[in-house]
mmCIF entry with sequence, helices, sheets and N, C-alpha, C, O atoms, coordinates in Angstrom:
data_MODEL
# 
_entry.id   MODEL 
# 
_entity.id                         1 
_entity.type                       polymer 
_entity.pdbx_number_of_molecules   1 
# 
_entity_poly.entity_id                      1 
_entity_poly.type                           'polypeptide(L)' 
_entity_poly.nstd_linkage                   no 
_entity_poly.nstd_monomer                   no 
_entity_poly.pdbx_seq_one_letter_code       MLYYEHTMTKTVTTRTSTAANNRSRVKQIAHDSTVQKVIHILHNKKQ 
_entity_poly.pdbx_seq_one_letter_code_can   MLYYEHTMTKTVTTRTSTAANNRSRVKQIAHDSTVQKVIHILHNKKQ 
_entity_poly.pdbx_strand_id                 A 
# 
loop_
_entity_poly_seq.entity_id 
_entity_poly_seq.num 
_entity_poly_seq.mon_id 
_entity_poly_seq.hetero 
1 1  MET n 
1 2  LEU n 
1 3  TYR n 
1 4  TYR n 
1 5  GLU n 
1 6  HIS n 
1 7  THR n 
1 8  MET n 
1 9  THR n 
1 10 LYS n 
1 11 THR n 
1 12 VAL n 
1 13 THR n 
1 14 THR n 
1 15 ARG n 
1 16 THR n 
1 17 SER n 
1 18 THR n 
1 19 ALA n 
1 20 ALA n 
1 21 ASN n 
1 22 ASN n 
1 23 ARG n 
1 24 SER n 
1 25 ARG n 
1 26 VAL n 
1 27 LYS n 
1 28 GLN n 
1 29 ILE n 
1 30 ALA n 
1 31 HIS n 
1 32 ASP n 
1 33 SER n 
1 34 THR n 
1 35 VAL n 
1 36 GLN n 
1 37 LYS n 
1 38 VAL n 
1 39 ILE n 
1 40 HIS n 
1 41 ILE n 
1 42 LEU n 
1 43 HIS n 
1 44 ASN n 
1 45 LYS n 
1 46 LYS n 
1 47 GLN n 
# 
_struct_asym.id          A 
_struct_asym.entity_id   1 
# 
_struct_conf.conf_type_id            HELX_P 
_struct_conf.id                      HELX_P1 
_struct_conf.pdbx_PDB_helix_id       AA1 
_struct_conf.beg_label_comp_id       LEU 
_struct_conf.beg_label_asym_id       A 
_struct_conf.beg_label_seq_id        2 
_struct_conf.pdbx_beg_PDB_ins_code   ? 
_struct_conf.end_label_comp_id       LYS 
_struct_conf.end_label_asym_id       A 
_struct_conf.end_label_seq_id        46 
_struct_conf.pdbx_end_PDB_ins_code   ? 
_struct_conf.beg_auth_comp_id        LEU 
_struct_conf.beg_auth_asym_id        A 
_struct_conf.beg_auth_seq_id         2 
_struct_conf.end_auth_comp_id        LYS 
_struct_conf.end_auth_asym_id        A 
_struct_conf.end_auth_seq_id         46 
_struct_conf.pdbx_PDB_helix_class    1 
_struct_conf.details                 ? 
_struct_conf.pdbx_PDB_helix_length   45 
# 
_struct_conf_type.id          HELX_P 
_struct_conf_type.criteria    ? 
_struct_conf_type.reference   ? 
# 
loop_
_atom_site.group_PDB 
_atom_site.id 
_atom_site.type_symbol 
_atom_site.label_atom_id 
_atom_site.label_alt_id 
_atom_site.label_comp_id 
_atom_site.label_asym_id 
_atom_site.label_entity_id 
_atom_site.label_seq_id 
_atom_site.pdbx_PDB_ins_code 
_atom_site.Cartn_x 
_atom_site.Cartn_y 
_atom_site.Cartn_z 
_atom_site.occupancy 
_atom_site.B_iso_or_equiv 
_atom_site.pdbx_formal_charge 
_atom_site.auth_seq_id 
_atom_site.auth_comp_id 
_atom_site.auth_asym_id 
_atom_site.auth_atom_id 
_atom_site.pdbx_PDB_model_num 
ATOM 1   N N  . MET A 1 1  ? 94.245 -93.415  -17.190 1.00 0.00 ? 1  MET A N  1 
ATOM 2   C CA . MET A 1 1  ? 94.751 -94.670  -16.701 1.00 0.00 ? 1  MET A CA 1 
ATOM 3   C C  . MET A 1 1  ? 93.865 -95.048  -15.277 1.00 0.00 ? 1  MET A C  1 
ATOM 4   O O  . MET A 1 1  ? 93.514 -96.198  -15.012 1.00 0.00 ? 1  MET A O  1 
ATOM 5   N N  . LEU A 1 2  ? 93.597 -93.954  -14.486 1.00 0.00 ? 2  LEU A N  1 
ATOM 6   C CA . LEU A 1 2  ? 93.039 -94.109  -13.179 1.00 0.00 ? 2  LEU A CA 1 
ATOM 7   C C  . LEU A 1 2  ? 91.554 -94.666  -13.466 1.00 0.00 ? 2  LEU A C  1 
ATOM 8   O O  . LEU A 1 2  ? 91.012 -95.541  -12.791 1.00 0.00 ? 2  LEU A O  1 
ATOM 9   N N  . TYR A 1 3  ? 91.005 -94.038  -14.542 1.00 0.00 ? 3  TYR A N  1 
ATOM 10  C CA . TYR A 1 3  ? 89.621 -94.355  -14.836 1.00 0.00 ? 3  TYR A CA 1 
ATOM 11  C C  . TYR A 1 3  ? 89.549 -95.910  -15.186 1.00 0.00 ? 3  TYR A C  1 
ATOM 12  O O  . TYR A 1 3  ? 88.653 -96.616  -14.724 1.00 0.00 ? 3  TYR A O  1 
ATOM 13  N N  . TYR A 1 4  ? 90.473 -96.365  -15.967 1.00 0.00 ? 4  TYR A N  1 
ATOM 14  C CA . TYR A 1 4  ? 90.626 -97.773  -16.473 1.00 0.00 ? 4  TYR A CA 1 
ATOM 15  C C  . TYR A 1 4  ? 90.759 -98.677  -15.308 1.00 0.00 ? 4  TYR A C  1 
ATOM 16  O O  . TYR A 1 4  ? 90.047 -99.674  -15.191 1.00 0.00 ? 4  TYR A O  1 
ATOM 17  N N  . GLU A 1 5  ? 91.769 -98.304  -14.343 1.00 0.00 ? 5  GLU A N  1 
ATOM 18  C CA . GLU A 1 5  ? 91.868 -99.199  -13.286 1.00 0.00 ? 5  GLU A CA 1 
ATOM 19  C C  . GLU A 1 5  ? 90.626 -99.253  -12.355 1.00 0.00 ? 5  GLU A C  1 
ATOM 20  O O  . GLU A 1 5  ? 90.285 -100.292 -11.789 1.00 0.00 ? 5  GLU A O  1 
ATOM 21  N N  . HIS A 1 6  ? 89.990 -98.105  -12.235 1.00 0.00 ? 6  HIS A N  1 
ATOM 22  C CA . HIS A 1 6  ? 88.756 -98.075  -11.451 1.00 0.00 ? 6  HIS A CA 1 
ATOM 23  C C  . HIS A 1 6  ? 87.675 -99.035  -12.113 1.00 0.00 ? 6  HIS A C  1 
ATOM 24  O O  . HIS A 1 6  ? 87.009 -99.812  -11.430 1.00 0.00 ? 6  HIS A O  1 
ATOM 25  N N  . THR A 1 7  ? 87.554 -98.930  -13.448 1.00 0.00 ? 7  THR A N  1 
ATOM 26  C CA . THR A 1 7  ? 86.543 -99.691  -14.133 1.00 0.00 ? 7  THR A CA 1 
ATOM 27  C C  . THR A 1 7  ? 86.868 -101.253 -13.959 1.00 0.00 ? 7  THR A C  1 
ATOM 28  O O  . THR A 1 7  ? 85.972 -102.071 -13.749 1.00 0.00 ? 7  THR A O  1 
ATOM 29  N N  . MET A 1 8  ? 88.248 -101.606 -14.066 1.00 0.00 ? 8  MET A N  1 
ATOM 30  C CA . MET A 1 8  ? 88.522 -102.975 -13.957 1.00 0.00 ? 8  MET A CA 1 
ATOM 31  C C  . MET A 1 8  ? 88.329 -103.545 -12.609 1.00 0.00 ? 8  MET A C  1 
ATOM 32  O O  . MET A 1 8  ? 88.029 -104.727 -12.439 1.00 0.00 ? 8  MET A O  1 
ATOM 33  N N  . THR A 1 9  ? 88.522 -102.613 -11.557 1.00 0.00 ? 9  THR A N  1 
ATOM 34  C CA . THR A 1 9  ? 88.298 -103.058 -10.129 1.00 0.00 ? 9  THR A CA 1 
ATOM 35  C C  . THR A 1 9  ? 86.817 -103.335 -10.049 1.00 0.00 ? 9  THR A C  1 
ATOM 36  O O  . THR A 1 9  ? 86.400 -104.340 -9.474  1.00 0.00 ? 9  THR A O  1 
ATOM 37  N N  . LYS A 1 10 ? 86.011 -102.448 -10.624 1.00 0.00 ? 10 LYS A N  1 
ATOM 38  C CA . LYS A 1 10 ? 84.593 -102.529 -10.467 1.00 0.00 ? 10 LYS A CA 1 
ATOM 39  C C  . LYS A 1 10 ? 84.119 -103.780 -11.104 1.00 0.00 ? 10 LYS A C  1 
ATOM 40  O O  . LYS A 1 10 ? 83.275 -104.483 -10.549 1.00 0.00 ? 10 LYS A O  1 
ATOM 41  N N  . THR A 1 11 ? 84.672 -104.098 -12.333 1.00 0.00 ? 11 THR A N  1 
ATOM 42  C CA . THR A 1 11 ? 84.335 -105.258 -13.057 1.00 0.00 ? 11 THR A CA 1 
ATOM 43  C C  . THR A 1 11 ? 84.716 -106.640 -12.254 1.00 0.00 ? 11 THR A C  1 
ATOM 44  O O  . THR A 1 11 ? 83.940 -107.596 -12.238 1.00 0.00 ? 11 THR A O  1 
ATOM 45  N N  . VAL A 1 12 ? 85.799 -106.646 -11.688 1.00 0.00 ? 12 VAL A N  1 
ATOM 46  C CA . VAL A 1 12 ? 86.238 -107.821 -10.916 1.00 0.00 ? 12 VAL A CA 1 
ATOM 47  C C  . VAL A 1 12 ? 85.281 -108.039 -9.672  1.00 0.00 ? 12 VAL A C  1 
ATOM 48  O O  . VAL A 1 12 ? 84.874 -109.137 -9.293  1.00 0.00 ? 12 VAL A O  1 
ATOM 49  N N  . THR A 1 13 ? 84.992 -106.820 -9.103  1.00 0.00 ? 13 THR A N  1 
ATOM 50  C CA . THR A 1 13 ? 84.213 -106.859 -7.917  1.00 0.00 ? 13 THR A CA 1 
ATOM 51  C C  . THR A 1 13 ? 82.786 -107.520 -8.220  1.00 0.00 ? 13 THR A C  1 
ATOM 52  O O  . THR A 1 13 ? 82.280 -108.407 -7.532  1.00 0.00 ? 13 THR A O  1 
ATOM 53  N N  . THR A 1 14 ? 82.260 -106.981 -9.287  1.00 0.00 ? 14 THR A N  1 
ATOM 54  C CA . THR A 1 14 ? 80.855 -107.493 -9.888  1.00 0.00 ? 14 THR A CA 1 
ATOM 55  C C  . THR A 1 14 ? 80.990 -108.933 -10.093 1.00 0.00 ? 14 THR A C  1 
ATOM 56  O O  . THR A 1 14 ? 80.159 -109.737 -9.670  1.00 0.00 ? 14 THR A O  1 
ATOM 57  N N  . ARG A 1 15 ? 82.109 -109.276 -10.786 1.00 0.00 ? 15 ARG A N  1 
ATOM 58  C CA . ARG A 1 15 ? 82.136 -110.748 -11.055 1.00 0.00 ? 15 ARG A CA 1 
ATOM 59  C C  . ARG A 1 15 ? 82.205 -111.589 -9.868  1.00 0.00 ? 15 ARG A C  1 
ATOM 60  O O  . ARG A 1 15 ? 81.562 -112.633 -9.766  1.00 0.00 ? 15 ARG A O  1 
ATOM 61  N N  . THR A 1 16 ? 82.962 -111.147 -8.997  1.00 0.00 ? 16 THR A N  1 
ATOM 62  C CA . THR A 1 16 ? 83.201 -111.932 -7.625  1.00 0.00 ? 16 THR A CA 1 
ATOM 63  C C  . THR A 1 16 ? 81.713 -112.090 -7.056  1.00 0.00 ? 16 THR A C  1 
ATOM 64  O O  . THR A 1 16 ? 81.218 -113.192 -6.820  1.00 0.00 ? 16 THR A O  1 
ATOM 65  N N  . SER A 1 17 ? 81.088 -110.936 -6.870  1.00 0.00 ? 17 SER A N  1 
ATOM 66  C CA . SER A 1 17 ? 79.793 -110.976 -6.185  1.00 0.00 ? 17 SER A CA 1 
ATOM 67  C C  . SER A 1 17 ? 78.684 -111.848 -6.942  1.00 0.00 ? 17 SER A C  1 
ATOM 68  O O  . SER A 1 17 ? 77.808 -112.468 -6.339  1.00 0.00 ? 17 SER A O  1 
ATOM 69  N N  . THR A 1 18 ? 78.819 -111.824 -8.278  1.00 0.00 ? 18 THR A N  1 
ATOM 70  C CA . THR A 1 18 ? 78.005 -112.600 -9.112  1.00 0.00 ? 18 THR A CA 1 
ATOM 71  C C  . THR A 1 18 ? 78.209 -114.071 -8.796  1.00 0.00 ? 18 THR A C  1 
ATOM 72  O O  . THR A 1 18 ? 77.291 -114.856 -8.560  1.00 0.00 ? 18 THR A O  1 
ATOM 73  N N  . ALA A 1 19 ? 79.591 -114.388 -8.816  1.00 0.00 ? 19 ALA A N  1 
ATOM 74  C CA . ALA A 1 19 ? 79.893 -115.834 -8.571  1.00 0.00 ? 19 ALA A CA 1 
ATOM 75  C C  . ALA A 1 19 ? 79.393 -116.333 -7.206  1.00 0.00 ? 19 ALA A C  1 
ATOM 76  O O  . ALA A 1 19 ? 78.973 -117.480 -7.055  1.00 0.00 ? 19 ALA A O  1 
ATOM 77  N N  . ALA A 1 20 ? 79.461 -115.347 -6.134  1.00 0.00 ? 20 ALA A N  1 
ATOM 78  C CA . ALA A 1 20 ? 79.038 -115.659 -4.878  1.00 0.00 ? 20 ALA A CA 1 
ATOM 79  C C  . ALA A 1 20 ? 77.658 -115.880 -4.822  1.00 0.00 ? 20 ALA A C  1 
ATOM 80  O O  . ALA A 1 20 ? 77.210 -116.767 -4.095  1.00 0.00 ? 20 ALA A O  1 
ATOM 81  N N  . ASN A 1 21 ? 76.860 -115.099 -5.578  1.00 0.00 ? 21 ASN A N  1 
ATOM 82  C CA . ASN A 1 21 ? 75.399 -115.237 -5.646  1.00 0.00 ? 21 ASN A CA 1 
ATOM 83  C C  . ASN A 1 21 ? 74.986 -116.542 -6.334  1.00 0.00 ? 21 ASN A C  1 
ATOM 84  O O  . ASN A 1 21 ? 74.063 -117.244 -5.921  1.00 0.00 ? 21 ASN A O  1 
ATOM 85  N N  . ASN A 1 22 ? 75.734 -116.821 -7.413  1.00 0.00 ? 22 ASN A N  1 
ATOM 86  C CA . ASN A 1 22 ? 75.448 -118.178 -8.043  1.00 0.00 ? 22 ASN A CA 1 
ATOM 87  C C  . ASN A 1 22 ? 75.648 -119.325 -7.181  1.00 0.00 ? 22 ASN A C  1 
ATOM 88  O O  . ASN A 1 22 ? 74.869 -120.278 -7.192  1.00 0.00 ? 22 ASN A O  1 
ATOM 89  N N  . ARG A 1 23 ? 76.717 -119.258 -6.399  1.00 0.00 ? 23 ARG A N  1 
ATOM 90  C CA . ARG A 1 23 ? 77.012 -120.285 -5.379  1.00 0.00 ? 23 ARG A CA 1 
ATOM 91  C C  . ARG A 1 23 ? 75.908 -120.358 -4.323  1.00 0.00 ? 23 ARG A C  1 
ATOM 92  O O  . ARG A 1 23 ? 75.499 -121.455 -3.943  1.00 0.00 ? 23 ARG A O  1 
ATOM 93  N N  . SER A 1 24 ? 75.504 -119.414 -3.928  1.00 0.00 ? 24 SER A N  1 
ATOM 94  C CA . SER A 1 24 ? 74.414 -119.520 -2.848  1.00 0.00 ? 24 SER A CA 1 
ATOM 95  C C  . SER A 1 24 ? 73.116 -119.874 -3.646  1.00 0.00 ? 24 SER A C  1 
ATOM 96  O O  . SER A 1 24 ? 72.336 -120.634 -3.072  1.00 0.00 ? 24 SER A O  1 
ATOM 97  N N  . ARG A 1 25 ? 72.793 -119.440 -4.848  1.00 0.00 ? 25 ARG A N  1 
ATOM 98  C CA . ARG A 1 25 ? 71.752 -120.007 -5.622  1.00 0.00 ? 25 ARG A CA 1 
ATOM 99  C C  . ARG A 1 25 ? 71.655 -121.456 -5.820  1.00 0.00 ? 25 ARG A C  1 
ATOM 100 O O  . ARG A 1 25 ? 70.601 -122.082 -5.707  1.00 0.00 ? 25 ARG A O  1 
ATOM 101 N N  . VAL A 1 26 ? 72.827 -121.983 -6.127  1.00 0.00 ? 26 VAL A N  1 
ATOM 102 C CA . VAL A 1 26 ? 73.036 -123.387 -6.386  1.00 0.00 ? 26 VAL A CA 1 
ATOM 103 C C  . VAL A 1 26 ? 72.702 -124.139 -5.048  1.00 0.00 ? 26 VAL A C  1 
ATOM 104 O O  . VAL A 1 26 ? 72.008 -125.155 -5.083  1.00 0.00 ? 26 VAL A O  1 
ATOM 105 N N  . LYS A 1 27 ? 73.199 -123.637 -3.862  1.00 0.00 ? 27 LYS A N  1 
ATOM 106 C CA . LYS A 1 27 ? 72.935 -124.194 -2.557  1.00 0.00 ? 27 LYS A CA 1 
ATOM 107 C C  . LYS A 1 27 ? 71.398 -124.060 -2.300  1.00 0.00 ? 27 LYS A C  1 
ATOM 108 O O  . LYS A 1 27 ? 70.837 -124.976 -1.700  1.00 0.00 ? 27 LYS A O  1 
ATOM 109 N N  . GLN A 1 28 ? 70.742 -123.060 -2.684  1.00 0.00 ? 28 GLN A N  1 
ATOM 110 C CA . GLN A 1 28 ? 69.329 -122.955 -2.488  1.00 0.00 ? 28 GLN A CA 1 
ATOM 111 C C  . GLN A 1 28 ? 68.594 -123.893 -3.306  1.00 0.00 ? 28 GLN A C  1 
ATOM 112 O O  . GLN A 1 28 ? 67.590 -124.435 -2.844  1.00 0.00 ? 28 GLN A O  1 
ATOM 113 N N  . ILE A 1 29 ? 69.047 -124.166 -4.620  1.00 0.00 ? 29 ILE A N  1 
ATOM 114 C CA . ILE A 1 29 ? 68.365 -125.183 -5.402  1.00 0.00 ? 29 ILE A CA 1 
ATOM 115 C C  . ILE A 1 29 ? 68.579 -126.534 -4.888  1.00 0.00 ? 29 ILE A C  1 
ATOM 116 O O  . ILE A 1 29 ? 67.661 -127.351 -4.947  1.00 0.00 ? 29 ILE A O  1 
ATOM 117 N N  . ALA A 1 30 ? 69.780 -126.855 -4.361  1.00 0.00 ? 30 ALA A N  1 
ATOM 118 C CA . ALA A 1 30 ? 70.115 -128.180 -3.788  1.00 0.00 ? 30 ALA A CA 1 
ATOM 119 C C  . ALA A 1 30 ? 69.021 -128.389 -2.549  1.00 0.00 ? 30 ALA A C  1 
ATOM 120 O O  . ALA A 1 30 ? 68.251 -129.342 -2.421  1.00 0.00 ? 30 ALA A O  1 
ATOM 121 N N  . HIS A 1 31 ? 69.156 -127.305 -1.725  1.00 0.00 ? 31 HIS A N  1 
ATOM 122 C CA . HIS A 1 31 ? 68.252 -127.352 -0.516  1.00 0.00 ? 31 HIS A CA 1 
ATOM 123 C C  . HIS A 1 31 ? 66.809 -127.710 -0.884  1.00 0.00 ? 31 HIS A C  1 
ATOM 124 O O  . HIS A 1 31 ? 66.191 -128.613 -0.319  1.00 0.00 ? 31 HIS A O  1 
ATOM 125 N N  . ASP A 1 32 ? 66.280 -126.901 -1.927  1.00 0.00 ? 32 ASP A N  1 
ATOM 126 C CA . ASP A 1 32 ? 64.991 -127.043 -2.392  1.00 0.00 ? 32 ASP A CA 1 
ATOM 127 C C  . ASP A 1 32 ? 64.671 -128.486 -2.843  1.00 0.00 ? 32 ASP A C  1 
ATOM 128 O O  . ASP A 1 32 ? 63.639 -129.048 -2.477  1.00 0.00 ? 32 ASP A O  1 
ATOM 129 N N  . SER A 1 33 ? 65.548 -129.047 -3.617  1.00 0.00 ? 33 SER A N  1 
ATOM 130 C CA . SER A 1 33 ? 65.303 -130.440 -4.281  1.00 0.00 ? 33 SER A CA 1 
ATOM 131 C C  . SER A 1 33 ? 65.389 -131.368 -3.139  1.00 0.00 ? 33 SER A C  1 
ATOM 132 O O  . SER A 1 33 ? 64.626 -132.334 -3.158  1.00 0.00 ? 33 SER A O  1 
ATOM 133 N N  . THR A 1 34 ? 66.218 -131.223 -2.122  1.00 0.00 ? 34 THR A N  1 
ATOM 134 C CA . THR A 1 34 ? 66.268 -132.084 -0.895  1.00 0.00 ? 34 THR A CA 1 
ATOM 135 C C  . THR A 1 34 ? 64.925 -132.154 -0.161  1.00 0.00 ? 34 THR A C  1 
ATOM 136 O O  . THR A 1 34 ? 64.417 -133.214 0.205   1.00 0.00 ? 34 THR A O  1 
ATOM 137 N N  . VAL A 1 35 ? 64.385 -130.926 0.027   1.00 0.00 ? 35 VAL A N  1 
ATOM 138 C CA . VAL A 1 35 ? 63.161 -130.673 0.680   1.00 0.00 ? 35 VAL A CA 1 
ATOM 139 C C  . VAL A 1 35 ? 62.004 -131.370 -0.101  1.00 0.00 ? 35 VAL A C  1 
ATOM 140 O O  . VAL A 1 35 ? 61.113 -131.987 0.482   1.00 0.00 ? 35 VAL A O  1 
ATOM 141 N N  . GLN A 1 36 ? 62.071 -131.236 -1.434  1.00 0.00 ? 36 GLN A N  1 
ATOM 142 C CA . GLN A 1 36 ? 61.116 -131.845 -2.293  1.00 0.00 ? 36 GLN A CA 1 
ATOM 143 C C  . GLN A 1 36 ? 61.263 -133.392 -2.051  1.00 0.00 ? 36 GLN A C  1 
ATOM 144 O O  . GLN A 1 36 ? 60.250 -134.027 -1.758  1.00 0.00 ? 36 GLN A O  1 
ATOM 145 N N  . LYS A 1 37 ? 62.349 -133.962 -2.149  1.00 0.00 ? 37 LYS A N  1 
ATOM 146 C CA . LYS A 1 37 ? 62.449 -135.374 -1.995  1.00 0.00 ? 37 LYS A CA 1 
ATOM 147 C C  . LYS A 1 37 ? 61.914 -135.911 -0.600  1.00 0.00 ? 37 LYS A C  1 
ATOM 148 O O  . LYS A 1 37 ? 61.291 -136.971 -0.539  1.00 0.00 ? 37 LYS A O  1 
ATOM 149 N N  . VAL A 1 38 ? 62.184 -135.134 0.521   1.00 0.00 ? 38 VAL A N  1 
ATOM 150 C CA . VAL A 1 38 ? 61.804 -135.447 1.780   1.00 0.00 ? 38 VAL A CA 1 
ATOM 151 C C  . VAL A 1 38 ? 60.192 -135.544 1.726   1.00 0.00 ? 38 VAL A C  1 
ATOM 152 O O  . VAL A 1 38 ? 59.562 -136.474 2.229   1.00 0.00 ? 38 VAL A O  1 
ATOM 153 N N  . ILE A 1 39 ? 59.642 -134.498 1.075   1.00 0.00 ? 39 ILE A N  1 
ATOM 154 C CA . ILE A 1 39 ? 58.168 -134.209 1.083   1.00 0.00 ? 39 ILE A CA 1 
ATOM 155 C C  . ILE A 1 39 ? 57.682 -135.444 0.327   1.00 0.00 ? 39 ILE A C  1 
ATOM 156 O O  . ILE A 1 39 ? 56.733 -136.089 0.772   1.00 0.00 ? 39 ILE A O  1 
ATOM 157 N N  . HIS A 1 40 ? 58.259 -135.768 -0.724  1.00 0.00 ? 40 HIS A N  1 
ATOM 158 C CA . HIS A 1 40 ? 57.804 -136.960 -1.694  1.00 0.00 ? 40 HIS A CA 1 
ATOM 159 C C  . HIS A 1 40 ? 57.894 -138.298 -0.845  1.00 0.00 ? 40 HIS A C  1 
ATOM 160 O O  . HIS A 1 40 ? 56.976 -139.118 -0.819  1.00 0.00 ? 40 HIS A O  1 
ATOM 161 N N  . ILE A 1 41 ? 58.996 -138.428 -0.206  1.00 0.00 ? 41 ILE A N  1 
ATOM 162 C CA . ILE A 1 41 ? 59.093 -139.641 0.631   1.00 0.00 ? 41 ILE A CA 1 
ATOM 163 C C  . ILE A 1 41 ? 57.949 -139.807 1.724   1.00 0.00 ? 41 ILE A C  1 
ATOM 164 O O  . ILE A 1 41 ? 57.329 -140.858 1.889   1.00 0.00 ? 41 ILE A O  1 
ATOM 165 N N  . LEU A 1 42 ? 57.760 -138.701 2.410   1.00 0.00 ? 42 LEU A N  1 
ATOM 166 C CA . LEU A 1 42 ? 56.833 -138.583 3.403   1.00 0.00 ? 42 LEU A CA 1 
ATOM 167 C C  . LEU A 1 42 ? 55.444 -138.886 2.854   1.00 0.00 ? 42 LEU A C  1 
ATOM 168 O O  . LEU A 1 42 ? 54.681 -139.698 3.377   1.00 0.00 ? 42 LEU A O  1 
ATOM 169 N N  . HIS A 1 43 ? 55.166 -138.158 1.735   1.00 0.00 ? 43 HIS A N  1 
ATOM 170 C CA . HIS A 1 43 ? 53.797 -138.392 1.066   1.00 0.00 ? 43 HIS A CA 1 
ATOM 171 C C  . HIS A 1 43 ? 53.602 -139.781 0.686   1.00 0.00 ? 43 HIS A C  1 
ATOM 172 O O  . HIS A 1 43 ? 52.494 -140.282 0.879   1.00 0.00 ? 43 HIS A O  1 
ATOM 173 N N  . ASN A 1 44 ? 54.562 -140.483 0.156   1.00 0.00 ? 44 ASN A N  1 
ATOM 174 C CA . ASN A 1 44 ? 54.488 -141.800 -0.227  1.00 0.00 ? 44 ASN A CA 1 
ATOM 175 C C  . ASN A 1 44 ? 54.177 -142.827 0.960   1.00 0.00 ? 44 ASN A C  1 
ATOM 176 O O  . ASN A 1 44 ? 53.451 -143.817 0.872   1.00 0.00 ? 44 ASN A O  1 
ATOM 177 N N  . LYS A 1 45 ? 54.865 -142.394 2.066   1.00 0.00 ? 45 LYS A N  1 
ATOM 178 C CA . LYS A 1 45 ? 54.701 -143.291 3.210   1.00 0.00 ? 45 LYS A CA 1 
ATOM 179 C C  . LYS A 1 45 ? 53.226 -143.179 3.772   1.00 0.00 ? 45 LYS A C  1 
ATOM 180 O O  . LYS A 1 45 ? 52.694 -144.114 4.371   1.00 0.00 ? 45 LYS A O  1 
ATOM 181 N N  . LYS A 1 46 ? 52.622 -141.997 3.539   1.00 0.00 ? 46 LYS A N  1 
ATOM 182 C CA . LYS A 1 46 ? 51.250 -141.890 4.040   1.00 0.00 ? 46 LYS A CA 1 
ATOM 183 C C  . LYS A 1 46 ? 50.279 -142.827 3.290   1.00 0.00 ? 46 LYS A C  1 
ATOM 184 O O  . LYS A 1 46 ? 49.292 -143.322 3.835   1.00 0.00 ? 46 LYS A O  1 
ATOM 185 N N  . GLN A 1 47 ? 50.618 -143.033 2.029   1.00 0.00 ? 47 GLN A N  1 
ATOM 186 C CA . GLN A 1 47 ? 49.624 -143.883 1.204   1.00 0.00 ? 47 GLN A CA 1 
ATOM 187 C C  . GLN A 1 47 ? 49.630 -145.356 1.591   1.00 0.00 ? 47 GLN A C  1 
ATOM 188 O O  . GLN A 1 47 ? 48.886 -146.149 1.013   1.00 0.00 ? 47 GLN A O  1 
# 
C-alpha cells in the first residue's frame, strides 16, 4: 500500500511539473512569435 501511494504521489508530481513546463513552453512560443512579428514589421519599414 505504501509503495502504491508513493508511486501515485510521484505520478502526480511528474504531471504537475510537466504541465508547468508546457505552460512556460507556450509562453516561450508566444514570446518568440511576438519577436518574429516585431522583426518582420521593422524589416518591412526599412524597405
